[in-house]
N, C-alpha and C positions, 0 to 999 in steps of 0.2 A: 655828386649824382652830376652831371649836366642840368641845367633848368631846361624846360620842358619846350621852349621853346628853340632853342641852341639844338632840342633832339629834331625836334623838325625840321630844321636847316641841314640838317646833317643828312636825315634822312632823303629831304629832296635831292640832294646834291647828288648823292647814291644815286637817285633813279635817275637821273635827268643825265648823269656820265655814262650812263650806259643806253640813254637815247629813249627811256621810258617816254610814252606818247601822253598828251595831255596830261599835265601830273595838279591833278587838282588839293587846294587845303582847306579842307572845311573843318570850322571851329564848331563843337557841338557842346563843348562844356556846362551852355548853359540849358541844353533842351535833353540831359544826359547823361548819365553816373556813370558809365561802363567806360566813357575818356573822353579827352578835353578834345585830340585833335585825329580824324580821318585826315590820310595822304593816301590819296588814286590815283594810278596811274595803268597803262597797256603796253602792251608789244606784240609783236606782231609773230614772234615763232616761241615753241617750249624752251627749246636754246634760249632768247633774250631774256624770259620772265625768269628763267636759274639764272642768268647775269644778273637778271635787276637786283633780285629774290638776296644772292651772295654778294652783291657789291655794298647794299644796304647792311648787311646781318656784320660782312665787317668794319664798314666802315663805323657803324655805332657802336661795334665792339672793342675796336682801337679807343675808342672814347669809354669804355668802361661800362657798357650800357645795352645789356644783351634782355632779347626776348623770351618774353614768359612762358608765352606760348607760338606753335607757327603752325595755320592748318594748312594745309596742299601738299604734294609730294612733285620729285622731282618730275614727275609727267602733267601736276596738273596744271589746267589753267583756269586758273585761282587761288592764290595764294595770300594767305590772310598773317601780320608776324606783327602781335600784340607785345607792345612793349607798357603797358599798362595806360600809361593818359595819352599814348600812342598809337594811333593804332592804323597801319601802314596795310595797304587791299594792291597786288598785281595783279591783274586780268589779262585774257587775250582780249581783242578786240572787238569778239563774238560775246562773250559770257558776260564785259562790260558793258554794250548795249541791250544784253537780256537782263541784268540784274540789278541795272541804273543807280547804282546809289546814291549818283546827285540826286537824282529823281524825290529817292527815299529819305533822303535828310537835305531839302530843301528850304529846312525851316533852320538849317546851320549857316553859318556867318562864313562865305566862299572867299579867301584869302591870298592871295599874290605875299610870294613869298619877302620881298621889300615890305608890306603889312606887317613881319613876324617884329 
């Protein structure tokens, strides 16, 4: 199994490669038992959200890392991909603003990709 920080980096890069917007990495391991990291990004269309989702899935699968659960379908505007200690959230801009996970998890540590 890949190191958790390596999983975060691969997912981040996969999102970035498909032009996900405003990608955030939040370390929540000290404040939650559900995961250690959230990665949050958004896209401007259903097609882009699907492309981001597919790329994250494909790039992590190449490394032998598979999601335990995916919430949201091909028409969803919020897709959650659960990789146990890493949870990837892919939103439409509107849903991201509405649900505002960054505010909800503000006590987490916001990291840049270079800080991993």
